[in-house]
N, C-alpha and C positions, 0 to 999 in steps of 0.2 A: 834379958834373959826372955822376955814377950817376942823380940824381934827374931830370937832362935827358933821359937817355936812357929813363929808365922812366916819367916822366910823372906827371900828375895828371890824376884825373878821378871822375865819380861813382861812388860805393861800390854794390857790387852785394851783395844787392838794394838798389834805389834806396831810400832813407829821408831823410824831413824831419828835418833837426836841429832842436834847442832853438830855435833864431834863426828856426826856419821857411824855411831855406834847404834845398838838396839836401846830403846828406854826401857829402864826398870823401875818397879815397883817394890815398895817395902812396908812393913806396918798395915795398918787397917786397910789402906789402898791396896794391897797385894791381896788381902781377904775379896775385897770387893770385885776386883779383876777375876778373882778365880770364882766367883757366884756368877758373874757375867757369862764367862765361859761355861758354866754348867748351863744355865739358862739359854744361850746361844748355839748350844752344840745339839744338831739333831740325833735321837737315837740310830745307832747303826754307821753314824758318819765317822768314829774312829776305828780301824780295823781292828786293832789288838784289844779295845773295850767297847764292843759293840753295845753295851747296856750303859754307857755314859752319856751322861747329858740329861736335860729334860724333856726335851722333845715338844717343845713349846710352838713350834713353828707348824706342826700337825693340827694344832687347832685353827689355824688361820680361815679356814674354808667352812667352819663349826658354825651354827645360830649361835647369836649371843644371848643363851638361855641360862637359866639357873644351874641346870644340869652340866652343861658346858663349863661354867664359870667355877662349880665345884670339882669337876674332873681335871681342870688345868691346875687348881690350886693343889690337889694331892698329887699331880706329876710333879709339880715343882718342888713341893714338900719331901717327897719321898727320894727325889734326885739329891736335893741338898743333904738331908740327912744320910745317905749312901755314898755322898762324894766330896761332903766338905767337914772334915772331923775337927776342924778349928774353930768351930761356932756352934754354939746353942742356939736351935731356931725357936723364934717367936712366932706368932701369927704370920701365916700366909693369907693374904686377901685378894681376891680378885673381883673389882666391883666395876658395874657398868658407869659410863661416863654419860651423864645427863646431856641431852641433846645431840649426843654422838651414838646412835643406835650400833654401829659397827666396832666400836673401840671400848677396850677394857683397862683399866688399871692393875696392874699387878703390883703388891705391896708387899716387899719381903723384910720382916724385922728379925734381927739377928743378933744375939751377944758374942764377943771375941771369950774364947775361953781363957786366954793368957792374961787379959786384962778387963773383963767383964764390962768392957765398954757398949752400949747399945748403938746400932746402927739400922738405918733404912733406905732400902732400893726402890725406887719406883720404876717400873717397865712398861710403857704404854704398848699396847697391841691391839691391831686391828683384826676381828674375826671374820667378819664377811665382806667379801669381795664388792666392790662396785656400789656400796650404800654411801650414800651422801646425804 
């Protein structure tokens, strides 16, 4: 029953498997792939769904400030709440990386509605260009 709710689809990123077909994912891995797709899709990238995605790449050249991190967290939370109905979103945190002034770690916690399992996805993102 839970797999019917979660579904089966192409793995993200799209890969060719050993048999020459497209790799697929199902279960919790399918949800994680969907979250990655939402995070990595720029706003306006999909012609028929211009509001789809979180638009995280728009923050790449922003300063690593508390305001930028809060705006990034809000964009991710809003996109996941709108586009991924199979999860209940827990906290979305965007935190600076000590010693790395241009990097933040985005931590997304979510529960699968079908099974109540808790998952955490961590996404490293560089905000400022050329800071070493």
